[in-house]
C-alpha positions in Angstrom: -81.6 -95.9 -43.7 -78.1 -96.9 -42.0 -76.5 -94.0 -40.3 -73.5 -92.8 -41.9 -70.0 -93.7 -40.6 -68.0 -91.6 -38.1 -65.4 -91.2 -40.5 -67.7 -89.5 -42.8 -69.4 -87.4 -40.2 -66.3 -85.9 -39.0 -64.1 -85.9 -41.9 -63.2 -82.0 -42.8 -64.4 -80.7 -46.0 -61.7 -80.1 -48.6 -61.1 -76.3 -49.0 -61.9 -74.5 -51.9 -59.0 -73.9 -54.3 -57.7 -70.4 -54.1 -58.3 -68.1 -57.3 -55.5 -68.3 -59.8 -54.4 -66.7 -62.9 -54.2 -69.4 -65.3 -50.5 -69.4 -65.4 -49.7 -65.8 -66.1 -48.3 -63.0 -63.8 -50.6 -60.3 -63.3 -50.5 -56.5 -62.0 -53.7 -54.3 -61.4 -53.2 -50.7 -60.4 -55.9 -48.7 -58.8 -57.0 -45.2 -59.8 -54.5 -42.8 -60.9 -56.3 -39.5 -61.0 -53.2 -37.1 -62.4 -50.6 -38.8 -59.8 -47.9 -39.6 -62.2 -45.5 -38.9 -59.4 -47.0 -41.8 -58.1 -47.5 -44.2 -61.0 -43.9 -43.9 -62.4 -42.4 -45.2 -59.2 -44.9 -48.1 -58.8 -44.7 -49.1 -62.4 -40.9 -49.2 -61.4 -41.2 -51.2 -58.9 -43.5 -53.9 -60.8 -41.2 -53.9 -63.3 -38.4 -55.0 -61.2 -40.6 -57.5 -59.5 -41.6 -58.9 -62.9 -38.0 -59.2 -63.7 -37.2 -61.2 -60.3 -40.2 -63.2 -60.8 -39.3 -64.3 -64.7 -42.7 -65.5 -65.5 -42.7 -67.9 -68.9 -45.0 -65.3 -70.6 -45.4 -61.6 -70.6 -46.4 -60.2 -67.3 -50.1 -58.4 -67.8 -50.5 -55.1 -66.2 -54.0 -53.9 -65.8 -54.9 -50.2 -64.8 -58.2 -50.0 -63.5 -59.2 -46.4 -65.0 -59.7 -43.0 -63.9 -56.1 -41.6 -65.1 -57.4 -38.1 -65.4 -59.0 -35.1 -62.9 -58.3 -33.9 -59.7 -54.4 -34.8 -59.9 -52.1 -32.3 -61.5 -50.8 -34.4 -64.4 -53.5 -36.0 -66.4 -51.8 -35.4 -69.6 -48.5 -36.5 -68.6 -50.3 -39.9 -67.0 -51.8 -40.4 -70.3 -48.4 -39.8 -72.2 -46.7 -42.2 -69.7 -49.4 -45.3 -70.6 -48.9 -44.5 -74.1 -45.3 -45.2 -73.7 -46.0 -48.1 -71.9 -48.0 -49.5 -74.5 -45.2 -49.0 -77.0 -43.2 -50.8 -74.8 -42.8 -54.8 -75.0 -42.1 -55.4 -71.3 -45.9 -55.8 -70.2 -49.2 -56.8 -72.3 -51.1 -53.8 -70.9 -54.7 -53.5 -70.6 -56.1 -50.1 -69.6 -59.7 -50.0 -68.2 -62.3 -47.2 -69.0 -63.1 -45.3 -65.7 -66.1 -42.8 -65.3 -63.7 -39.7 -65.5 -62.6 -40.8 -68.9 -66.2 -40.9 -69.9 -66.5 -37.3 -68.3 -63.8 -36.0 -70.4 -65.6 -37.5 -73.5 -68.9 -36.4 -72.4 -67.5 -32.6 -72.0 -65.9 -32.9 -75.4 -69.5 -33.8 -76.9 -71.2 -31.5 -74.9 -69.4 -28.1 -73.5 -73.0 -28.0 -71.2 -71.4 -30.7 -69.1 -68.3 -28.8 -68.4 -69.7 -27.4 -64.8 -70.4 -31.0 -63.6 -67.0 -32.2 -64.7 -65.2 -29.1 -63.0 -66.8 -30.1 -59.7 -65.4 -33.4 -60.2 -61.8 -32.7 -61.0 -62.0 -31.9 -64.8 -60.8 -28.2 -64.0 -57.1 -30.1 -63.0 -57.5 -31.8 -66.4 -57.9 -28.6 -68.5 -55.1 -27.1 -66.7 -52.9 -30.2 -67.7 -53.2 -29.5 -71.3 -52.8 -25.8 -71.1 -56.6 -24.6 -71.1 -57.9 -22.2 -68.4 -61.3 -23.3 -66.9 -64.2 -20.3 -67.2 -64.5 -18.3 -64.1 -68.3 -18.8 -64.4 -70.0 -21.9 -63.9 -73.3 -20.8 -65.7 -71.8 -19.1 -68.9 -72.0 -22.2 -71.6 -70.8 -19.7 -73.9 -67.4 -19.7 -71.8 -67.5 -23.3 -71.6 -67.9 -23.8 -75.4 -64.9 -21.9 -75.8 -63.2 -23.9 -73.3 -64.4 -27.3 -75.2 -63.1 -25.9 -78.1 -59.7 -24.9 -76.8 -59.2 -28.3 -75.0 -60.5 -30.1 -78.2 -57.4 -28.4 -80.1 -54.9 -28.8 -77.2 -55.9 -32.5 -76.6 -53.5 -34.7 -79.0 -55.1 -37.2 -81.4 -53.7 -40.0 -79.7 -54.8 -39.3 -76.3 -58.3 -38.8 -77.5 -58.3 -42.1 -79.3 -56.8 -43.7 -76.1 -60.0 -42.6 -74.0 -62.1 -43.7 -76.8 -61.0 -47.0 -77.2 -60.1 -48.2 -73.5 -61.3 -51.8 -72.4 -64.4 -52.1 -69.9 -63.3 -55.7 -68.5 -60.6 -57.9 -68.6 -60.7 -61.3 -67.3 -57.3 -63.6 -66.4 -58.0 -66.9 -64.9 -60.4 -66.6 -61.8 -60.3 -63.2 -61.8 -62.2 -60.4 -63.8 -60.8 -56.7 -64.1 -63.3 -54.0 -64.2 -63.4 -49.7 -62.8 -66.1 -49.9 -60.4 -67.7 -53.5 -60.1 -70.3 -55.4 -61.4 -74.1 -56.0 -60.9 -74.8 -58.8 -58.6 -76.6 -61.7 -60.3 -75.8 -60.6 -63.8 -73.4 -62.8 -65.7 -70.2 -60.9 -66.4 -70.8 -60.9 -70.3 -74.2 -59.0 -69.8 -73.0 -56.4 -67.3 -73.5 -53.0 -68.3 -71.0 -50.0 -69.3 -72.6 -48.0 -66.7 -72.3 -50.4 -64.0 -68.9 -51.4 -64.9 -67.8 -47.5 -64.6 -70.1 -46.4 -61.9 -71.7 -48.9 -59.6 -71.2 -48.9 -56.0 -73.6 -50.0 -53.1 -75.2 -52.8 -54.7 -71.9 -54.3 -55.5 -69.7 -53.3 -52.5 -72.9 -54.7 -50.1 -73.0 -57.9 -51.5 -71.9 -61.0 -49.9 -72.2 -63.5 -52.6 -69.5 -64.8 -54.7 -69.6 -63.3 -58.5 -68.7 -65.1 -61.6 -64.9 -64.5 -60.7 -63.1 -62.1 -58.4 -63.6 -58.8 -59.0 -60.6 -56.6 -59.2 -61.8 -52.7 -59.1 -61.1 -49.4 -58.2 -63.4 -46.3 -58.2 -64.5 -46.3 -54.4 -61.7 -44.7 -52.4 -60.9 -46.3 -49.1 -58.2 -45.5 -46.4 -56.5 -49.3 -47.3 -56.9 -51.6 -50.3 -60.1 -53.9 -49.4 -58.9 -57.8 -49.5 -62.0 -59.8 -49.5 -62.7 -63.5 -50.9 -64.9 -62.3 -53.7 -63.3 -58.6 -54.5 -60.2 -56.7 -54.3 -60.8 -52.7 -53.9 -57.6 -50.9 -55.1 -58.8 -47.3 -54.9 -56.5 -45.6 -52.1 -57.5 -42.2 -53.1 -54.3 -41.5 -54.7 -55.2 -37.8 -55.6 -55.9 -37.1 -51.9 -53.9 -39.7 -49.7 -50.7 -39.6 -52.0 -51.0 -43.4 -51.9 -51.3 -45.3 -55.3 -51.9 -49.3 -54.7 -51.8 -52.4 -56.9 -51.9 -55.9 -56.6 -49.7 -58.5 -57.9 -51.4 -61.7 -58.6 -50.5 -65.4 -59.6 -51.5 -68.8 -59.2 -49.5 -69.0 -55.8 -51.6 -65.9 -54.4 -51.9 -62.0 -54.1 -49.8 -59.4 -52.7 -50.4 -55.6 -52.5 -47.9 -53.1 -53.8 -48.3 -49.4 -52.9 -45.9 -46.5 -53.6 -46.3 -43.4 -51.0 -45.6 -39.7 -51.8 -43.0 -38.0 -49.5 -44.1 -35.8 -47.1 -42.8 -32.4 -47.4 -41.7 -30.3 -44.4 
């Protein structure tokens, strides 16, 4: 066999094409956790950016889940998202996080209340005017709290939590709350993994079917890698809410940070 010519041996490989959004302008927002004070100004910044960008189609706004718990304004966050859905400025896609799943589990089973409380559910109850029980073991008290919560929860808020999407795909990106199971096609992912997965997904070094944009696992700074973008910067604790702007030209991180008080 004749040796390959030097021109082929030393030719540079053509770089892989950058991931794109099929011509759409897309914004994705990380875990909110009751921080309306961060969500409102960040969405305002996103809206202003979209006006300047003047896309041919309505921009897409994807919220990655965990709207409730831990922060002080869970109820008002849901109200704000419902208002966004009623507005024609964006094509809105709110995804379901594990904390919305926990809220629904408490409504179905008040015995789950103490577990939910330990993971921030008490703040959600308070945002709807419900006082969490003093005892973590008094199931009767938790049943009363569940009943009071079910009464205080507006029907549209319940429907919102029940009808949240699990995954959205746009171009070369897939948007989920927590991540995906490596080696499993996107259309065969389980809801449990989409809302809860961490280690197997975060430690995977291979490519997925699409670039995965996710929240769920808080980090000090957004995680911008070749195969995944992690946007949970622990807003409820850090005062920093993170989003990413995506189009066919690339990606750009957007953030809003709470002002420090003296």
